MIMI-116514 format. One record per residue (C-alpha): residue in one letter; residue number from 1; x, y, z. Coordinates in steps of 0.05 Angstrom, whole numbers, padded with zeros to 5 digits, m for minus. Layout:
<nodes>
residu: A&num: NUM&xx: X&yy: Y&zz: Z
...
</nodes>
This chain:
<nodes>
residu: M&num: 1&xx: m00019&yy: 00344&zz: 00212
residu: K&num: 2&xx: m00069&yy: 00399&zz: 00225
residu: A&num: 3&xx: m00142&yy: 00385&zz: 00203
residu: D&num: 4&xx: m00145&yy: 00453&zz: 00161
residu: S&num: 5&xx: m00078&yy: 00444&zz: 00128
residu: H&num: 6&xx: m00037&yy: 00397&zz: 00089
residu: Q&num: 7&xx: 00028&yy: 00433&zz: 00106
residu: P&num: 8&xx: 00049&yy: 00412&zz: 00171
residu: D&num: 9&xx: 00087&yy: 00453&zz: 00219
residu: A&num: 10&xx: 00153&yy: 00430&zz: 00256
residu: A&num: 11&xx: 00123&yy: 00399&zz: 00312
residu: A&num: 12&xx: 00075&yy: 00364&zz: 00271
residu: L&num: 13&xx: 00129&yy: 00341&zz: 00230
residu: R&num: 14&xx: 00160&yy: 00311&zz: 00293
residu: D&num: 15&xx: 00103&yy: 00274&zz: 00318
residu: M&num: 16&xx: 00094&yy: 00242&zz: 00246
residu: L&num: 17&xx: 00168&yy: 00217&zz: 00252
residu: L&num: 18&xx: 00168&yy: 00195&zz: 00318
residu: A&num: 19&xx: 00103&yy: 00153&zz: 00304
residu: A&num: 20&xx: 00136&yy: 00119&zz: 00242
residu: R&num: 21&xx: 00198&yy: 00100&zz: 00285
residu: Q&num: 22&xx: 00158&yy: 00075&zz: 00343
residu: R&num: 23&xx: 00124&yy: 00025&zz: 00289
residu: T&num: 24&xx: 00193&yy: 00004&zz: 00264
residu: L&num: 25&xx: 00223&yy: m00004&zz: 00332
residu: A&num: 26&xx: 00166&yy: m00043&zz: 00346
residu: Y&num: 27&xx: 00183&yy: m00093&zz: 00286
residu: A&num: 28&xx: 00253&yy: m00096&zz: 00306
residu: G&num: 29&xx: 00231&yy: m00112&zz: 00375
residu: A&num: 30&xx: 00194&yy: m00172&zz: 00351
residu: L&num: 31&xx: 00259&yy: m00203&zz: 00309
residu: Q&num: 32&xx: 00293&yy: m00267&zz: 00345
residu: P&num: 33&xx: 00368&yy: m00264&zz: 00338
residu: A&num: 34&xx: 00370&yy: m00310&zz: 00277
residu: Q&num: 35&xx: 00313&yy: m00267&zz: 00241
residu: W&num: 36&xx: 00351&yy: m00205&zz: 00230
residu: L&num: 37&xx: 00379&yy: m00234&zz: 00169
residu: G&num: 38&xx: 00332&yy: m00282&zz: 00154
residu: P&num: 39&xx: 00327&yy: m00328&zz: 00087
residu: Y&num: 40&xx: 00343&yy: m00305&zz: 00018
residu: L&num: 41&xx: 00277&yy: m00295&zz: m00013
residu: S&num: 42&xx: 00268&yy: m00251&zz: m00078
residu: I&num: 43&xx: 00206&yy: m00216&zz: m00050
residu: V&num: 44&xx: 00233&yy: m00198&zz: 00018
residu: N&num: 45&xx: 00290&yy: m00160&zz: 00050
residu: P&num: 46&xx: 00339&yy: m00178&zz: 00105
residu: P&num: 47&xx: 00313&yy: m00138&zz: 00166
residu: L&num: 48&xx: 00382&yy: m00119&zz: 00185
residu: W&num: 49&xx: 00395&yy: m00087&zz: 00123
residu: E&num: 50&xx: 00319&yy: m00058&zz: 00111
residu: I&num: 51&xx: 00322&yy: m00027&zz: 00179
residu: G&num: 52&xx: 00387&yy: m00002&zz: 00166
residu: H&num: 53&xx: 00358&yy: 00027&zz: 00097
residu: V&num: 54&xx: 00299&yy: 00069&zz: 00134
residu: G&num: 55&xx: 00358&yy: 00108&zz: 00167
residu: W&num: 56&xx: 00400&yy: 00117&zz: 00114
residu: F&num: 57&xx: 00340&yy: 00138&zz: 00071
residu: Q&num: 58&xx: 00324&yy: 00195&zz: 00124
residu: E&num: 59&xx: 00393&yy: 00219&zz: 00133
residu: H&num: 60&xx: 00406&yy: 00223&zz: 00058
residu: W&num: 61&xx: 00343&yy: 00266&zz: 00046
residu: C&num: 62&xx: 00339&yy: 00301&zz: 00112
residu: L&num: 63&xx: 00408&yy: 00315&zz: 00127
residu: R&num: 64&xx: 00450&yy: 00300&zz: 00071
residu: Y&num: 65&xx: 00417&yy: 00330&zz: 00010
residu: R&num: 66&xx: 00425&yy: 00396&zz: m00016
residu: S&num: 67&xx: 00383&yy: 00434&zz: m00064
residu: A&num: 68&xx: 00431&yy: 00439&zz: m00119
residu: G&num: 69&xx: 00443&yy: 00357&zz: m00108
residu: A&num: 70&xx: 00504&yy: 00354&zz: m00069
residu: L&num: 71&xx: 00510&yy: 00310&zz: m00012
residu: A&num: 72&xx: 00545&yy: 00319&zz: 00056
residu: P&num: 73&xx: 00582&yy: 00258&zz: 00086
residu: A&num: 74&xx: 00544&yy: 00203&zz: 00118
residu: L&num: 75&xx: 00548&yy: 00192&zz: 00194
residu: L&num: 76&xx: 00568&yy: 00119&zz: 00175
residu: P&num: 77&xx: 00629&yy: 00095&zz: 00132
residu: D&num: 78&xx: 00606&yy: 00067&zz: 00071
residu: A&num: 79&xx: 00534&yy: 00081&zz: 00083
residu: D&num: 80&xx: 00514&yy: 00089&zz: 00007
residu: A&num: 81&xx: 00550&yy: 00028&zz: m00014
residu: R&num: 82&xx: 00512&yy: m00006&zz: 00042
residu: Y&num: 83&xx: 00439&yy: 00021&zz: 00038
residu: N&num: 84&xx: 00427&yy: 00053&zz: m00022
residu: S&num: 85&xx: 00377&yy: 00003&zz: m00052
residu: A&num: 86&xx: 00385&yy: 00039&zz: m00126
residu: I&num: 87&xx: 00450&yy: 00008&zz: m00128
residu: V&num: 88&xx: 00459&yy: m00050&zz: m00078
residu: P&num: 89&xx: 00434&yy: m00111&zz: m00112
residu: H&num: 90&xx: 00378&yy: m00150&zz: m00080
residu: A&num: 91&xx: 00420&yy: m00214&zz: m00067
residu: E&num: 92&xx: 00481&yy: m00177&zz: m00042
residu: R&num: 93&xx: 00439&yy: m00149&zz: 00021
residu: W&num: 94&xx: 00449&yy: m00223&zz: 00051
residu: R&num: 95&xx: 00522&yy: m00218&zz: 00037
residu: L&num: 96&xx: 00540&yy: m00144&zz: 00063
residu: T&num: 97&xx: 00586&yy: m00131&zz: 00121
residu: L&num: 98&xx: 00527&yy: m00095&zz: 00165
residu: P&num: 99&xx: 00530&yy: m00068&zz: 00237
residu: E&num: 100&xx: 00503&yy: m00108&zz: 00282
residu: P&num: 101&xx: 00429&yy: m00095&zz: 00308
residu: T&num: 102&xx: 00445&yy: m00056&zz: 00368
residu: H&num: 103&xx: 00493&yy: m00011&zz: 00327
residu: T&num: 104&xx: 00435&yy: m00002&zz: 00274
residu: L&num: 105&xx: 00387&yy: 00017&zz: 00316
residu: A&num: 106&xx: 00435&yy: 00067&zz: 00349
residu: Y&num: 107&xx: 00442&yy: 00093&zz: 00279
residu: L&num: 108&xx: 00370&yy: 00105&zz: 00266
residu: S&num: 109&xx: 00370&yy: 00143&zz: 00332
residu: E&num: 110&xx: 00428&yy: 00182&zz: 00319
residu: V&num: 111&xx: 00391&yy: 00203&zz: 00251
residu: L&num: 112&xx: 00327&yy: 00214&zz: 00277
residu: D&num: 113&xx: 00351&yy: 00259&zz: 00336
residu: A&num: 114&xx: 00394&yy: 00299&zz: 00285
residu: V&num: 115&xx: 00332&yy: 00311&zz: 00240
residu: I&num: 116&xx: 00288&yy: 00330&zz: 00297
residu: A&num: 117&xx: 00333&yy: 00379&zz: 00319
residu: R&num: 118&xx: 00346&yy: 00411&zz: 00248
residu: L&num: 119&xx: 00267&yy: 00415&zz: 00249
residu: M&num: 120&xx: 00268&yy: 00449&zz: 00319
residu: R&num: 121&xx: 00321&yy: 00493&zz: 00297
residu: D&num: 122&xx: 00306&yy: 00517&zz: 00225
residu: G&num: 123&xx: 00231&yy: 00502&zz: 00226
residu: A&num: 124&xx: 00191&yy: 00476&zz: 00173
residu: T&num: 125&xx: 00217&yy: 00507&zz: 00112
residu: D&num: 126&xx: 00192&yy: 00481&zz: 00039
residu: H&num: 127&xx: 00255&yy: 00438&zz: 00025
residu: L&num: 128&xx: 00254&yy: 00410&zz: 00099
residu: R&num: 129&xx: 00178&yy: 00398&zz: 00103
residu: Y&num: 130&xx: 00181&yy: 00360&zz: 00035
residu: F&num: 131&xx: 00242&yy: 00314&zz: 00056
residu: A&num: 132&xx: 00216&yy: 00298&zz: 00124
residu: L&num: 133&xx: 00151&yy: 00282&zz: 00093
residu: L&num: 134&xx: 00184&yy: 00239&zz: 00043
residu: A&num: 135&xx: 00226&yy: 00205&zz: 00098
residu: V&num: 136&xx: 00153&yy: 00191&zz: 00137
residu: F&num: 137&xx: 00121&yy: 00161&zz: 00080
residu: H&num: 138&xx: 00180&yy: 00120&zz: 00065
residu: E&num: 139&xx: 00190&yy: 00093&zz: 00133
residu: E&num: 140&xx: 00113&yy: 00075&zz: 00135
residu: M&num: 141&xx: 00117&yy: 00043&zz: 00070
residu: H&num: 142&xx: 00177&yy: 00001&zz: 00092
residu: N&num: 143&xx: 00132&yy: m00013&zz: 00159
residu: E&num: 144&xx: 00074&yy: m00043&zz: 00121
residu: A&num: 145&xx: 00128&yy: m00088&zz: 00079
residu: F&num: 146&xx: 00152&yy: m00106&zz: 00144
residu: H&num: 147&xx: 00082&yy: m00130&zz: 00166
residu: Y&num: 148&xx: 00071&yy: m00173&zz: 00105
residu: T&num: 149&xx: 00144&yy: m00199&zz: 00111
residu: R&num: 150&xx: 00124&yy: m00229&zz: 00173
residu: Q&num: 151&xx: 00066&yy: m00263&zz: 00143
residu: T&num: 152&xx: 00110&yy: m00282&zz: 00081
residu: L&num: 153&xx: 00166&yy: m00320&zz: 00134
residu: G&num: 154&xx: 00107&yy: m00348&zz: 00177
residu: Y&num: 155&xx: 00126&yy: m00307&zz: 00235
residu: P&num: 156&xx: 00078&yy: m00281&zz: 00295
residu: Q&num: 157&xx: 00043&yy: m00220&zz: 00272
residu: A&num: 158&xx: 00048&yy: m00161&zz: 00319
residu: L&num: 159&xx: m00021&yy: m00138&zz: 00306
residu: P&num: 160&xx: m00073&yy: m00168&zz: 00335
residu: A&num: 161&xx: m00109&yy: m00225&zz: 00293
residu: R&num: 162&xx: m00180&yy: m00203&zz: 00298
residu: E&num: 163&xx: m00222&yy: m00153&zz: 00330
residu: A&num: 164&xx: m00297&yy: m00145&zz: 00348
residu: M&num: 165&xx: m00331&yy: m00132&zz: 00273
residu: R&num: 166&xx: m00353&yy: m00055&zz: 00268
residu: A&num: 167&xx: m00416&yy: m00033&zz: 00245
residu: V&num: 168&xx: m00445&yy: m00071&zz: 00185
residu: A&num: 169&xx: m00499&yy: m00042&zz: 00138
residu: P&num: 170&xx: m00521&yy: m00081&zz: 00077
residu: C&num: 171&xx: m00494&yy: m00058&zz: 00014
residu: P&num: 172&xx: m00506&yy: m00109&zz: m00043
residu: G&num: 173&xx: m00497&yy: m00098&zz: m00115
residu: D&num: 174&xx: m00473&yy: m00042&zz: m00160
residu: S&num: 175&xx: m00468&yy: 00031&zz: m00152
residu: D&num: 176&xx: m00484&yy: 00070&zz: m00213
residu: I&num: 177&xx: m00437&yy: 00116&zz: m00233
residu: T&num: 178&xx: m00449&yy: 00171&zz: m00287
residu: G&num: 179&xx: m00383&yy: 00186&zz: m00307
residu: G&num: 180&xx: m00365&yy: 00248&zz: m00342
residu: R&num: 181&xx: m00304&yy: 00292&zz: m00350
residu: F&num: 182&xx: m00253&yy: 00300&zz: m00285
residu: M&num: 183&xx: m00191&yy: 00314&zz: m00266
residu: L&num: 184&xx: m00145&yy: 00258&zz: m00256
residu: G&num: 185&xx: m00084&yy: 00261&zz: m00211
residu: A&num: 186&xx: m00060&yy: 00308&zz: m00155
residu: S&num: 187&xx: m00076&yy: 00384&zz: m00155
residu: E&num: 188&xx: m00013&yy: 00433&zz: m00138
residu: N&num: 189&xx: m00055&yy: 00458&zz: m00074
residu: T&num: 190&xx: m00065&yy: 00390&zz: m00042
residu: G&num: 191&xx: 00009&yy: 00387&zz: 00000
residu: F&num: 192&xx: 00061&yy: 00333&zz: m00015
residu: V&num: 193&xx: 00049&yy: 00285&zz: m00069
residu: F&num: 194&xx: 00095&yy: 00240&zz: m00105
residu: D&num: 195&xx: 00118&yy: 00254&zz: m00177
residu: N&num: 196&xx: 00079&yy: 00202&zz: m00203
residu: E&num: 197&xx: 00011&yy: 00234&zz: m00175
residu: K&num: 198&xx: 00029&yy: 00295&zz: m00221
residu: W&num: 199&xx: m00007&yy: 00329&zz: m00251
residu: A&num: 200&xx: m00086&yy: 00334&zz: m00250
residu: H&num: 201&xx: m00103&yy: 00327&zz: m00317
residu: E&num: 202&xx: m00174&yy: 00321&zz: m00353
residu: V&num: 203&xx: m00200&yy: 00254&zz: m00372
residu: E&num: 204&xx: m00266&yy: 00226&zz: m00400
residu: V&num: 205&xx: m00296&yy: 00170&zz: m00354
residu: A&num: 206&xx: m00353&yy: 00133&zz: m00389
residu: P&num: 207&xx: m00417&yy: 00111&zz: m00349
residu: F&num: 208&xx: m00401&yy: 00048&zz: m00307
residu: R&num: 209&xx: m00429&yy: 00006&zz: m00250
residu: M&num: 210&xx: m00377&yy: m00013&zz: m00189
residu: A&num: 211&xx: m00391&yy: m00065&zz: m00138
residu: R&num: 212&xx: m00405&yy: m00031&zz: m00070
residu: T&num: 213&xx: m00359&yy: m00077&zz: m00038
residu: A&num: 214&xx: m00295&yy: m00116&zz: m00051
residu: V&num: 215&xx: m00294&yy: m00184&zz: m00065
residu: C&num: 216&xx: m00298&yy: m00231&zz: m00001
residu: N&num: 217&xx: m00273&yy: m00300&zz: 00014
residu: A&num: 218&xx: m00344&yy: m00331&zz: 00005
residu: E&num: 219&xx: m00346&yy: m00305&zz: m00064
residu: Y&num: 220&xx: m00279&yy: m00319&zz: m00084
residu: S&num: 221&xx: m00281&yy: m00392&zz: m00051
residu: T&num: 222&xx: m00341&yy: m00405&zz: m00098
residu: F&num: 223&xx: m00295&yy: m00389&zz: m00154
residu: V&num: 224&xx: m00242&yy: m00438&zz: m00132
residu: E&num: 225&xx: m00293&yy: m00491&zz: m00120
residu: D&num: 226&xx: m00318&yy: m00484&zz: m00191
residu: G&num: 227&xx: m00247&yy: m00503&zz: m00220
residu: G&num: 228&xx: m00225&yy: m00427&zz: m00228
residu: Y&num: 229&xx: m00156&yy: m00448&zz: m00224
residu: T&num: 230&xx: m00153&yy: m00503&zz: m00273
residu: R&num: 231&xx: m00202&yy: m00474&zz: m00331
residu: R&num: 232&xx: m00156&yy: m00448&zz: m00384
residu: E&num: 233&xx: m00206&yy: m00399&zz: m00412
residu: L&num: 234&xx: m00211&yy: m00356&zz: m00353
residu: W&num: 235&xx: m00135&yy: m00338&zz: m00355
residu: D&num: 236&xx: m00100&yy: m00300&zz: m00405
residu: D&num: 237&xx: m00031&yy: m00324&zz: m00437
residu: D&num: 238&xx: 00016&yy: m00285&zz: m00381
residu: G&num: 239&xx: m00036&yy: m00306&zz: m00321
residu: W&num: 240&xx: m00036&yy: m00377&zz: m00345
residu: A&num: 241&xx: 00036&yy: m00387&zz: m00351
residu: W&num: 242&xx: 00045&yy: m00352&zz: m00286
residu: R&num: 243&xx: m00012&yy: m00404&zz: m00250
residu: S&num: 244&xx: 00029&yy: m00466&zz: m00282
residu: R&num: 245&xx: 00096&yy: m00443&zz: m00254
residu: A&num: 246&xx: 00068&yy: m00429&zz: m00180
residu: D&num: 247&xx: 00023&yy: m00492&zz: m00187
residu: A&num: 248&xx: m00027&yy: m00451&zz: m00158
residu: N&num: 249&xx: m00102&yy: m00478&zz: m00138
residu: C&num: 250&xx: m00121&yy: m00425&zz: m00087
residu: P&num: 251&xx: m00100&yy: m00358&zz: m00058
residu: L&num: 252&xx: m00038&yy: m00359&zz: m00017
residu: Y&num: 253&xx: m00038&yy: m00382&zz: 00052
residu: W&num: 254&xx: m00109&yy: m00419&zz: 00039
residu: V&num: 255&xx: m00108&yy: m00484&zz: 00067
residu: K&num: 256&xx: m00159&yy: m00539&zz: 00055
residu: T&num: 257&xx: m00183&yy: m00578&zz: 00116
residu: D&num: 258&xx: m00237&yy: m00629&zz: 00109
residu: D&num: 259&xx: m00294&yy: m00587&zz: 00076
residu: S&num: 260&xx: m00278&yy: m00518&zz: 00096
residu: W&num: 261&xx: m00220&yy: m00465&zz: 00077
residu: R&num: 262&xx: m00177&yy: m00439&zz: 00131
residu: A&num: 263&xx: m00115&yy: m00391&zz: 00123
residu: R&num: 264&xx: m00050&yy: m00381&zz: 00157
residu: Y&num: 265&xx: m00044&yy: m00318&zz: 00188
residu: G&num: 266&xx: 00028&yy: m00305&zz: 00218
residu: D&num: 267&xx: 00046&yy: m00374&zz: 00251
residu: R&num: 268&xx: m00028&yy: m00394&zz: 00260
residu: I&num: 269&xx: m00080&yy: m00430&zz: 00213
residu: L&num: 270&xx: m00149&yy: m00397&zz: 00227
residu: P&num: 271&xx: m00222&yy: m00400&zz: 00201
residu: L&num: 272&xx: m00230&yy: m00368&zz: 00137
residu: A&num: 273&xx: m00276&yy: m00310&zz: 00152
residu: P&num: 274&xx: m00326&yy: m00315&zz: 00094
residu: K&num: 275&xx: m00346&yy: m00239&zz: 00088
residu: A&num: 276&xx: m00276&yy: m00212&zz: 00097
residu: A&num: 277&xx: m00244&yy: m00185&zz: 00041
residu: V&num: 278&xx: m00202&yy: m00238&zz: m00001
residu: L&num: 279&xx: m00133&yy: m00219&zz: 00011
residu: H&num: 280&xx: m00062&yy: m00245&zz: m00017
residu: V&num: 281&xx: m00087&yy: m00252&zz: m00090
residu: N&num: 282&xx: m00052&yy: m00224&zz: m00150
residu: W&num: 283&xx: m00070&yy: m00187&zz: m00213
residu: Y&num: 284&xx: m00074&yy: m00254&zz: m00255
residu: E&num: 285&xx: m00116&yy: m00282&zz: m00200
residu: A&num: 286&xx: m00167&yy: m00219&zz: m00195
residu: Q&num: 287&xx: m00173&yy: m00221&zz: m00272
residu: A&num: 288&xx: m00186&yy: m00293&zz: m00282
residu: Y&num: 289&xx: m00242&yy: m00285&zz: m00227
residu: C&num: 290&xx: m00272&yy: m00225&zz: m00264
residu: V&num: 291&xx: m00273&yy: m00267&zz: m00330
residu: W&num: 292&xx: m00305&yy: m00329&zz: m00288
residu: A&num: 293&xx: m00356&yy: m00276&zz: m00259
residu: G&num: 294&xx: m00375&yy: m00238&zz: m00325
residu: R&num: 295&xx: m00344&yy: m00177&zz: m00293
residu: R&num: 296&xx: m00281&yy: m00136&zz: m00298
residu: L&num: 297&xx: m00231&yy: m00094&zz: m00258
residu: P&num: 298&xx: m00240&yy: m00022&zz: m00254
residu: S&num: 299&xx: m00191&yy: 00023&zz: m00284
residu: E&num: 300&xx: m00149&yy: 00072&zz: m00256
residu: A&num: 301&xx: m00193&yy: 00130&zz: m00274
residu: E&num: 302&xx: m00255&yy: 00099&zz: m00256
residu: W&num: 303&xx: m00228&yy: 00077&zz: m00184
residu: E&num: 304&xx: m00210&yy: 00149&zz: m00175
residu: F&num: 305&xx: m00278&yy: 00177&zz: m00204
residu: A&num: 306&xx: m00314&yy: 00135&zz: m00150
residu: A&num: 307&xx: m00273&yy: 00157&zz: m00096
residu: A&num: 308&xx: m00262&yy: 00228&zz: m00104
residu: T&num: 309&xx: m00324&yy: 00255&zz: m00141
residu: A&num: 310&xx: m00395&yy: 00263&zz: m00121
residu: P&num: 311&xx: m00462&yy: 00263&zz: m00165
residu: G&num: 312&xx: m00469&yy: 00329&zz: m00198
residu: V&num: 313&xx: m00405&yy: 00353&zz: m00170
residu: L&num: 314&xx: m00344&yy: 00332&zz: m00215
residu: A&num: 315&xx: m00308&yy: 00394&zz: m00216
residu: S&num: 316&xx: m00279&yy: 00389&zz: m00151
residu: K&num: 317&xx: m00255&yy: 00322&zz: m00117
residu: R&num: 318&xx: m00249&yy: 00297&zz: m00041
residu: R&num: 319&xx: m00187&yy: 00283&zz: m00010
residu: Y&num: 320&xx: m00221&yy: 00214&zz: 00015
residu: P&num: 321&xx: m00280&yy: 00172&zz: m00005
residu: W&num: 322&xx: m00321&yy: 00205&zz: 00049
residu: G&num: 323&xx: m00300&yy: 00272&zz: 00042
residu: E&num: 324&xx: m00246&yy: 00323&zz: 00079
residu: A&num: 325&xx: m00246&yy: 00293&zz: 00143
residu: P&num: 326&xx: m00186&yy: 00250&zz: 00165
residu: P&num: 327&xx: m00189&yy: 00177&zz: 00167
residu: A&num: 328&xx: m00217&yy: 00150&zz: 00233
residu: A&num: 329&xx: m00240&yy: 00077&zz: 00260
residu: T&num: 330&xx: m00311&yy: 00084&zz: 00238
residu: R&num: 331&xx: m00291&yy: 00103&zz: 00169
residu: A&num: 332&xx: m00233&yy: 00056&zz: 00144
residu: N&num: 333&xx: m00191&yy: m00004&zz: 00168
residu: L&num: 334&xx: m00124&yy: 00021&zz: 00165
residu: Y&num: 335&xx: m00062&yy: 00009&zz: 00209
residu: G&num: 336&xx: m00080&yy: 00006&zz: 00290
residu: G&num: 337&xx: m00153&yy: m00026&zz: 00270
residu: A&num: 338&xx: m00168&yy: m00093&zz: 00262
residu: G&num: 339&xx: m00096&yy: m00121&zz: 00244
residu: T&num: 340&xx: m00131&yy: m00162&zz: 00183
residu: T&num: 341&xx: m00185&yy: m00158&zz: 00140
residu: I&num: 342&xx: m00257&yy: m00147&zz: 00164
residu: D&num: 343&xx: m00333&yy: m00152&zz: 00131
residu: V&num: 344&xx: m00330&yy: m00121&zz: 00066
residu: A&num: 345&xx: m00401&yy: m00089&zz: 00085
residu: A&num: 346&xx: m00370&yy: m00059&zz: 00150
residu: L&num: 347&xx: m00351&yy: 00013&zz: 00161
residu: P&num: 348&xx: m00416&yy: 00048&zz: 00127
residu: D&num: 349&xx: m00388&yy: 00117&zz: 00149
residu: G&num: 350&xx: m00333&yy: 00111&zz: 00103
residu: D&num: 351&xx: m00378&yy: 00105&zz: 00034
residu: S&num: 352&xx: m00358&yy: 00148&zz: m00027
residu: A&num: 353&xx: m00409&yy: 00200&zz: m00049
residu: W&num: 354&xx: m00433&yy: 00142&zz: m00097
residu: G&num: 355&xx: m00440&yy: 00088&zz: m00046
residu: V&num: 356&xx: m00376&yy: 00049&zz: m00053
residu: R&num: 357&xx: m00354&yy: 00026&zz: 00015
residu: Q&num: 358&xx: m00287&yy: 00011&zz: 00038
residu: M&num: 359&xx: m00250&yy: 00046&zz: m00020
residu: F&num: 360&xx: m00201&yy: 00055&zz: 00037
residu: G&num: 361&xx: m00166&yy: 00007&zz: 00079
residu: N&num: 362&xx: m00178&yy: m00069&zz: 00086
residu: V&num: 363&xx: m00148&yy: m00085&zz: 00024
residu: W&num: 364&xx: m00104&yy: m00054&zz: m00035
residu: E&num: 365&xx: m00142&yy: m00058&zz: m00096
residu: W&num: 366&xx: m00121&yy: m00086&zz: m00160
residu: T&num: 367&xx: m00141&yy: m00036&zz: m00227
residu: A&num: 368&xx: m00137&yy: m00060&zz: m00296
residu: D&num: 369&xx: m00083&yy: m00012&zz: m00317
residu: W&num: 370&xx: m00012&yy: m00015&zz: m00323
residu: F&num: 371&xx: 00033&yy: 00038&zz: m00281
residu: N&num: 372&xx: 00045&yy: 00093&zz: m00326
residu: P&num: 373&xx: 00066&yy: 00169&zz: m00323
residu: Y&num: 374&xx: 00015&yy: 00222&zz: m00330
residu: P&num: 375&xx: 00023&yy: 00270&zz: m00382
residu: G&num: 376&xx: 00084&yy: 00318&zz: m00374
residu: F&num: 377&xx: 00112&yy: 00271&zz: m00323
residu: V&num: 378&xx: 00178&yy: 00301&zz: m00286
residu: R&num: 379&xx: 00209&yy: 00259&zz: m00238
residu: D&num: 380&xx: 00225&yy: 00284&zz: m00164
residu: P&num: 381&xx: 00293&yy: 00288&zz: m00129
residu: Y&num: 382&xx: 00275&yy: 00217&zz: m00110
residu: K&num: 383&xx: 00285&yy: 00194&zz: m00176
residu: E&num: 384&xx: 00282&yy: 00116&zz: m00165
residu: Y&num: 385&xx: 00211&yy: 00118&zz: m00138
residu: S&num: 386&xx: 00168&yy: 00116&zz: m00196
residu: E&num: 387&xx: 00202&yy: 00124&zz: m00262
residu: P&num: 388&xx: 00241&yy: 00048&zz: m00270
residu: W&num: 389&xx: 00173&yy: 00014&zz: m00251
residu: F&num: 390&xx: 00134&yy: 00052&zz: m00304
residu: G&num: 391&xx: 00104&yy: m00002&zz: m00356
residu: N&num: 392&xx: 00113&yy: m00069&zz: m00320
residu: H&num: 393&xx: 00073&yy: m00053&zz: m00255
residu: K&num: 394&xx: m00002&yy: m00053&zz: m00247
residu: V&num: 395&xx: m00038&yy: 00001&zz: m00205
residu: L&num: 396&xx: m00069&yy: m00017&zz: m00140
residu: R&num: 397&xx: m00114&yy: 00035&zz: m00098
residu: G&num: 398&xx: m00137&yy: 00054&zz: m00033
residu: G&num: 399&xx: m00096&yy: 00025&zz: 00021
residu: C&num: 400&xx: m00102&yy: m00035&zz: 00074
residu: H&num: 401&xx: m00108&yy: m00054&zz: 00140
residu: A&num: 402&xx: m00027&yy: m00046&zz: 00149
residu: T&num: 403&xx: m00026&yy: 00024&zz: 00117
residu: R&num: 404&xx: m00016&yy: 00086&zz: 00163
residu: A&num: 405&xx: m00075&yy: 00134&zz: 00146
residu: G&num: 406&xx: m00031&yy: 00189&zz: 00140
residu: L&num: 407&xx: m00002&yy: 00161&zz: 00075
residu: L&num: 408&xx: m00071&yy: 00164&zz: 00039
residu: R&num: 409&xx: m00105&yy: 00207&zz: m00007
residu: N&num: 410&xx: m00154&yy: 00193&zz: m00068
residu: T&num: 411&xx: m00094&yy: 00204&zz: m00118
residu: W&num: 412&xx: m00047&yy: 00154&zz: m00083
residu: R&num: 413&xx: m00024&yy: 00105&zz: m00133
residu: N&num: 414&xx: 00011&yy: 00038&zz: m00110
residu: F&num: 415&xx: 00042&yy: m00010&zz: m00153
residu: Y&num: 416&xx: 00066&yy: m00080&zz: m00161
residu: T&num: 417&xx: 00086&yy: m00130&zz: m00213
residu: P&num: 418&xx: 00024&yy: m00174&zz: m00231
residu: E&num: 419&xx: 00053&yy: m00236&zz: m00201
residu: R&num: 420&xx: 00063&yy: m00212&zz: m00131
residu: R&num: 421&xx: 00008&yy: m00239&zz: m00086
residu: D&num: 422&xx: 00050&yy: m00238&zz: m00018
residu: V&num: 423&xx: 00025&yy: m00166&zz: m00012
residu: L&num: 424&xx: m00041&yy: m00144&zz: 00024
residu: A&num: 425&xx: m00078&yy: m00142&zz: m00041
residu: G&num: 426&xx: m00154&yy: m00158&zz: m00060
residu: F&num: 427&xx: m00198&yy: m00121&zz: m00112
residu: R&num: 428&xx: m00269&yy: m00105&zz: m00129
residu: T&num: 429&xx: m00297&yy: m00112&zz: m00196
residu: C&num: 430&xx: m00341&yy: m00074&zz: m00251
residu: A&num: 431&xx: m00397&yy: m00091&zz: m00291
residu: T&num: 432&xx: m00378&yy: m00107&zz: m00365
residu: D&num: 433&xx: m00434&yy: m00063&zz: m00399
</nodes>
């Protein structure tokens, strides 16, 4: 995508489609024969189905969908009945008669070739650009899911486990943020956005103090060692009910050996990096930690305010925490970087104007808010993306170490149910006063 434009041309769209597909194929290439179906779990999909679904989605929106909503025929017989996630129940995805892996990959290749041919023939019309970007972002989101699915199932990770730490500059304590009136959400001149980001609307944010860094493993382990998982007074009713059902006593994948904590990464048990951001904690765990620490989670508006505004400049918003320049390895730990979480004090070049570090990358950050529509919400053609999940998911912001940089902007809203801790989520805190 051109640095001065959020409206990529046909060549840029082709490159984005190819980059997303390269990542999908790398994931597929790492699968052993038995792993193409894998075990049934409520939080993962069978890879054979999910990879086919990625191709179906791209074909549906880039080749079959017409402006009036009509659909051209699919390349595969019964494609909608097999791969449409809106109508195929989760458990049924393991029982469907699906093409073999080689045929599934051939289908993906056929679809992608046809989409690129259409782009080269017709150019980046408004219609095709929108749906090509939708297909890219959809595939990249599934690629992130492929990453944490391998973690869930204990498979070796395709990304490197560790990389030499980037520059670290001290950033203790909180940033004092003035608050004020600003426009929460996306503006119409910022290129592709999802319907749940529409549209920017004025909100009032009271002055607040936000931690300059996300909570790290060392900080969270102190909470664990202080009985954080056994002290009922730290948990709300829903959180305590979840903790009891899950029999949780530490973050997912943590392992106590002798007097130290380690963590499972893929198929290996590695030492827990004390200064790396805590990972695989759910909203209930983050909330309990905040109560223990005398802190709170930031609201969604506070998070965006800290990421997108600058002192004395509230009328305009930055696209990224550091400004308008695209993400780079010196600013954010995203896909293609360390492959896991890094020191929360690393990457000072990525600080927001308020001095808050790593608001992009490393870990998705839970916010206090439920995922709800903005005023005047109107669903986009991909109507299943946002609307079904309003009111029962929590909002996360900022991306993680497995997120492709091109997906993100300060207005991007991720969302998961509050009990999910298989996803690549952590958190930062705010002062209570």
